[in-house]
N, C-alpha and C positions, 0 to 999 in steps of 0.2 A: 504494500500500500504506500502510495506517495502522498505526502502532505504539503500543500502549498499554503504558506502563511505570510500575509502581508499586514503586519500590525500597524494600526494608526498611531501616529506619534503621541499626540497629547492624551488621548484616552489611555494609551499604554503607560505613559509616565504617571498619570494620575492614579491608575489602578495599582501600579507597583508601589507607590507611596502609601496608599490606603491599605493595601495588603500587608505591607511591612508593619504598619501601625497596629492593625488588628491582630497580627501574630504576636507582636510584642506585648500587647495587652493580655492576650491569652496566656502567654508564657509567664507574665508577671503574676497572674492569678494562680497559676500552678505553683509558683514559688511561695505565694501567700498561703496556699493550701498546705504545703509541707510545714511551713512555719506555724500555722494555726494548730495542726495536728500535734506537733511537738509541744506547743504551749499547753494544750489540753492534757497530753500525757504527763507533762511536768506538774500540772495542777493536781492530777490524781495521785501521782507518786508522792509529792510533798504533803498534800493535805491528809493523806491516809497513813503517813509515817508516824512514828512515835513522837508525841508532842514535846516541845520545849517546856520545861516546868521551872527551870532555874532562871529568875529574872536577870541574873548577871550575864547569861547567854545572850539576852536581848540587846545588850550594849554593843555587840559586835555588828559591824557593817557588812559582813560577808554572809549573812543569813539568806538562804534561798527564798525567793518569792513563793508564796502559797504554802510555806512550811506551817504545820499546825502547832498551836501553842496552848498551854493550860496554865495560867498564872493566877496568883492571888493579889488583890489590891482593892483600892477604893476609887469610886467614880467621883470626879469633881464636877458635879452637875451644874454648879453656878457658872461654869465656863463653857458650856456647850454652845456649839454653833450649828448652822443648818445649811446643807448643800442643796441648792434649789434645782428644780427641774427633774426630780426623780419620780419614777412611776412604779406601782406594784399592781399587777394584773389590770393594767389600763387606767388605774387611778393616779391622779397627780398628787405629789406630796414632796417630802424632803427626807434627806438622810441626816440623822442626828449624830454629830461628831462630838465626843466627850473625852476630855483628858482623864487618864487613869494612872493613879500613883501606885506603883508597885511597892513591895515590902523593902526594897533596897532604896526607896525614895526617888527612883527614876520615874519619869512621866512619859507615857506614850499615848498617842491619840487612838481612840477606838471609834470605828464606824459602827454604831450600835444598830443601825438599820433604818427602816422606812417608817415614817408617820405621815398621816394625811394633814392637809391644811388645818383642819379643825383641831388637831392634836399637836400642832407645832408648839403652842404655848405650854411650857412645862407645868404651869398651874392647873391645866386641864387634864394632865396625866400624871398626877402625883404618885399613882400606883407604879409608875415606871422608874421613879427616882430611887433606885435601890440604895439603901444606906448600909454603912458598915463594911466589913471585909467580905468580898465576894470572889468566887472562883469564875474566872473568865476563860471560856474556850473560844478560840478564834483562828484566823488564818493571816499570816504575814502578807502585807501588800506594800509595794513600792509607791512612792509619791506619784500622784497622777500628773500627766503632761497635758497641757492645754491644747485642745484642738484648734485648727485654723479659724473656725467660726465660733469658738467658745470665748465669751468675754473674759476679761481679767477679773480676778477676785477683787471685791470692793467691800472689805469688812466694815468700813465706816458707815456704809449705807445698808449693811446686812445682806449683801449679795455675795454668796460663795458658790463657785461652780466646780472647782477642782480641790482635791484634798492634797495640800502641800504643807506638811507639818511645820516647817520653819516659819512660813507666813502666818499660820494660825497661832502658833505659840507667841510670835511677836505681837500679834493683835491682842491676845488676851493677857499679855504681860507676864508670862511665866519664864522664870530665870533659865537662860539657855544652857547652863552647865548641868541642869537636871533633866533636860529633855532629850528624847530620842527623835532625830529628824530623818533618819535614813529610811524609815518605813512607818506605816501605821498598821492597825489590825482590824480586819473585818470580824465582828462578833458573830458566832454561830448561834442558830436558834437552839433553844433548850426545850426538849419535849416535842410532842406532836401538836399541842395546842398553840395557836398563834397568839402572841402577846406583843404589844407595842413597847419599843420599836421592833419591827420585824427584821430580824437579822438574816444573814445568808444561810442557805441550807446545806452548804458544803459540796454542791454539785456544780460542775463547770457550766457557765452560762454564756460562753463565747459563741457568737454567731459564726457559722462555718458554711458559707454559701459559695466559697471560692471555686469549687468544682463546677457548679452550674454556671458561674460567671465565665470560667475558662471555656466551657463548651459553647457558650453563647458567642464569645469572641472568635473562637476557631470556626464556628458555624457561619458567622458573618463573612469570614475570610474565604471559606469555600463557596459561599453564595456569590461573592464578588467574582471569583474565578469563573463560576458558571455563567454569570451575566456577561462577563468580558468575552469569553470564547463564543457564547451563543450569539452575541452581537456581530462578531467577526464572521461567523458562519452565515448568518442571515444577510450580511452585506457582501458576501462573496469573497471575503478576504481570507477565509480559512476554508480550504477545500480538501476533502479526502478522496483520493482516486485509487481505484484498484489497479494493480499492475496487470498489463496485458500479457496473456500467455502466448508464446511463439507457436506457430503452426496451427 
């Protein structure tokens, strides 16, 4: 079979550029897929490992993210702040961030979990203001990074969007040599009954749609090829001819 192909200049240049972009997007999503799967595996490995119980261990900056902990201490409820724009099962609300003073007098931030707008005011949920020494089970989390479209934290006006320990400690005037700034802790739920604030359940909640995104980008690239060659066939610029047999 003989193939005669006379590609059109500008459609070919345009198609090559778009095809390369689509393939690069698909490949990027494949890389993100492997990264997300590794992140989920790390979460499960660390969160299900033996918890850290010695508060002195929490002063180290080399603790793996998602490592489980079980420590004793007291909440400093008068210094809690609220991360805005959080939802639980489609309901808008806040995450309650409270300093926690451990038995070695070091202070770490605890994301106690979600409350609705109506329970943001601690006077309306005095049942949640645990007093005295408590056992806290949780998961180590690194300071959050602000997204491109996420506003800056504005503590003076009560607007917090990301959990950055050093910013929060500075705002609530807690002495820096007593604070832990390398991470904070997500509090785990206790028991099956939900109580405010609603903590994390210990299961990974990372969205992992990268495979479907990759298939979409690669599918668009293949569709572009089909349209490109179909156009050339219909315009007589791509012709398939059978070889003539001698005799």
